[in-house]
N, C-alpha and C positions, 0 to 999 in steps of 0.2 A: 814286221808287225806295225800297224798304223796306230795313230793316237786313240782312235775309238776303242780298239781292243785293250790298249793300256788303261784307258778310262774304266773299262769294265773290270779289269783285274784289280785296280786300286779301289774302285767302288766296292768290290766284293770283300776286300780286306777291311774296309770301313764297316761293311755289313757285319762281319764277324765281331768287330769291336762293339757295335751297338747291340747286337743280340746278346753278347756276354754281359754288356753293361746293363741291359734290362734285367738280367738274372742277378747280378752281383752288386749293382750300385746301391750304396747305403748312406751317402751323404751328398751335399750340394755339388761338390766338385766332380764326383763321379757321374752324377746325373747331368751336369752341364757337358761333360765329355761325351756322354751317351747321346745327348741331343745333337751335339756338334757332329758326331759320327753319322747320325741319321741324315742330317742335312747334306753333309759332304757326299755320303754314299749315293743318295738319290739324285743329287746334283750331277754327279759323274755319269750316272746311268741315263739321265735325261740327255746329257751332252752326247753320249754314245748312240742313243737311239735316233738322233738326228741324221746320222750317217749310215747306220746299219739297220737291218730289219728288227723291228721291236720285239717280235717273238724270239728271235735268236738272242738278242741282248738280254731279255728277261730270263730265258732259260739258262744261259751261261752265268749270269749274275747270281741267280738263286742256287744253281748247282755248285759254283765255286764257294759261295757263302755257306751253303750247307756242309760241304766237305770241310771247309776251314773251321767252322764252328765245332763240328764233331771232333776233329783232330785237336783243336785248341782245348776243348773240355778234357780230352784224354791226357794231353801234355801238361796243362796248367792246373787242372782241378781234380786230378786223380779219378776221372771217369774210367771204369773198367775198359781195358783194351780187349776187344773180341775179334777173332779172325773174320767172322762174318761181317762185322762192321767195316773192317778194312777192305774186304773184297767188294762190298757194296759201294764204298767210296771210290774204289778203283773203277767200278762199272759206271758210276755217275760221272767221273772225270773223263772216261772214254767217250761217253755220250756228249759231254761238253766239247771235247776236242773234235768229235765227229761233226757237231753243229758248226764249229768254226771252219772246218775243212770244206763242208758242202755249202756254206753260206754264200759263196761267190762274191763278186765285186758289188759294192753298193750301187743302187740305182740312183740316178740324178733326180732330185726332187724339184728341179726347175720346170716350169711349164712354159712351153714355147708359145709365143703370141701369134 
């Protein structure tokens, strides 16, 4: 796994943090943490999109972020666990894995003179 994919995964983890932060932040420190998570998350995605196809980066980023947010809400905030949600998360993650597998090697962005 190369650095770009690691950036996407870490960026998705920070996405989960800022999405939860938007819902649960209630003081200055949690809002500062939420804003920091937004900046880190999007910074990592921008870095990854310089090496990988933007559509793939965005799809994987949002897919992992969505799955992580739903699972975090179930684990940390007593959101009801429903079998259909778990099956849909599994389907979403299968699509994300499929995008990674068919993404192929990144194309060089250098223009020959």
